[in-house]
N, C-alpha and C positions, 0 to 999 in steps of 0.2 A: 448313417454313422452318427452316433450321438456323442459329441465331445463335451465334456463338462469342464468348465473353467475352474481351476483350483482356487481355493479360498485365499484371500489376500494374506492373511496372517500365517499361512503355511508356506509362503514364498521366501523362506529363510535362506535359500541358496543364492538369491539375487544380491548384486552389489547394492550398496547404499543408494547410489544414484538411480539404479534400475528400480529399486523398491519404491523410492520417492515418486518416480515417474508412474509406476503402476498404481500406487495409491492415489496420486493426483488424477490419473485418468478415470479411476473408479469413483472418486468422491469429490474432486475439486469443484466441478460445476454445481453439484448439489449444495455444497457448503456456500458457494458464491451466491447462488439464488436465495438461499436462506438468509444470508447476511444482508443482501440488497433489499429484499422484499419484506422481511420480518423486522429487521433491526434498522432499516433505512440508512445503512452505511454507504459511503462512497465507494467507488470502484477500487481506488488505491488502498483504502483502509481494509476493505474486504480481502483483497489479495494478500495484503501483509499478514492479516490474521490467519488466513488459510495456510500460508507458508509456515508460519510459526507452529500451527497445529500439526502440519505434516512432519516437520522436523521433530516435534515433541513425540509424536507417534513412533517415528523411527527410533528414537532414543529409548523408548520405554516399552514398546509392545512385547518384546521378548521376555519381559519379567512376568507376563500374565499368560494364562491359558484361556482360550476361547472355545466355546462349544460350537459356534457356528459363525458364518459371515455376518449374520445380523447382530450378534454380540460384539463382534469386532467393529461393525459400523456404529453401534451404540457407544463403544469406547472412543472412537474418533469424534463422534458428535459431542460427547461429554467434554472432551478436551477443548473442542471448538467453542462450546457454550461458555466454558470457564474463561477463555480468552475474550469472548464477546463481553461478558460481564465485567471483566477487568478493564477492558477498553471503555465501556460505558461509564464505569466508576471514575476512571482517570480523566475522561473528558468532562464529566460532571464537576469534578474537583477543580479542573482548570477553569471552567466557566465561573465557578464560585470565586476563584481568586481574582477574576477580572469582572466584577459586577458592573452592570450598566448604571450610569447615573441619570438623574432626572434633568440634566442640563438641556435647555432648549437648543435645538439644532441651529436656529438663527443666531443665538448667542455665540455658538461655536464658530460660525462663519464670520461673525463680526470681530472676533478676537484675532489679533495678529500673532503669528508665531515669533518667538524671540529669535534674533539673528543667529545665535549660536546653534539652536536646533535646526534652523534652516540650512546652515552651512554643513552640519553633520549629514543631513538628508541629502544634500547635493553631492557630498563626497561618496556616500553609499550608492547613489544613483549613478554617478560617474564610474565607480568601480564595477558595478554590475554591467553597465554598458560596455566597458572595456573587456570584461570577461566574455560577454556574449559575442563581441566582435571576433574573438579568437576562435570561436566555435564554427563548425561547418554549418551550412544552410539547413540541412535536415535536422540538426540538433536544436538549432534556434526555433525551427518550425514546431518540433515536437514539444519543446518547453512552452512555447507561446500557446499553441492550440490546446495543450493539456491544462494550462492555467486558465483557459477560457471554459474548461469543463467539457470539452469535446471528447467523444468516445474514441478509444484506440482504433476501432474499426474505421471510423471516419478519417482519422489521422493517417492510417495506412494507405488510403487512396492518394494522399499527397506525397508521402514519403516512401521511397523504394526500400522498405524494410519489412520483414514479416510482422504481421500484427501481434502474434504471440510474444515477440521479442521486444515490442515497444515499451511494455511495462518495465522491463528490466533496464532498458536504455534510459527511460525517464527517471527511474529511481537513481541510477548511477549519475546522471547529469545533475540532478538536484543535489545529491551529496557532494559532487565535485564542485559545483558553484558555491555551495555553503562553505566548504572547507577553504576555498580560495578567497572568498570574501571575508571570512573570519580571520584568515591569515593576514589579509591586507589591512583590515580595520583593527 
């Protein structure tokens, strides 16, 4: 019995979430691999751009007609490439706004920070520590291990949460801490 899988773009009867899931299952890992290996992006940046791409596809694909699954795949890839280029351009501009100077590192170490700046840094650090203390152990571990650059698969061995959900938890926790710290300072 030969069952053919329907083309992705013909699955118009699916709900938005089901269509996202199906598109993710068919194209997510390919886009991720391309972003990591070809564009040398980090894991979080890659997934962020992939999700942006998938949501853009969801919003626009019905406006077009596709001859085949390959044409649809090209459509997705083109949107992804545009997001990659925009990301590259934006990060390049950000780097240009903060140029590195030629100050000797020894010179920087010898200069003392003014007391006001030190006090502000201490307040920020104190606020961050207070917010971290309010979190559950697994949340602190996720934030700490991810900030060290550890992979989600490794973190999942220490935290009793599904690996595929850790990205979402991490993003939410980062946003939550940022909002709380900005509100306090």
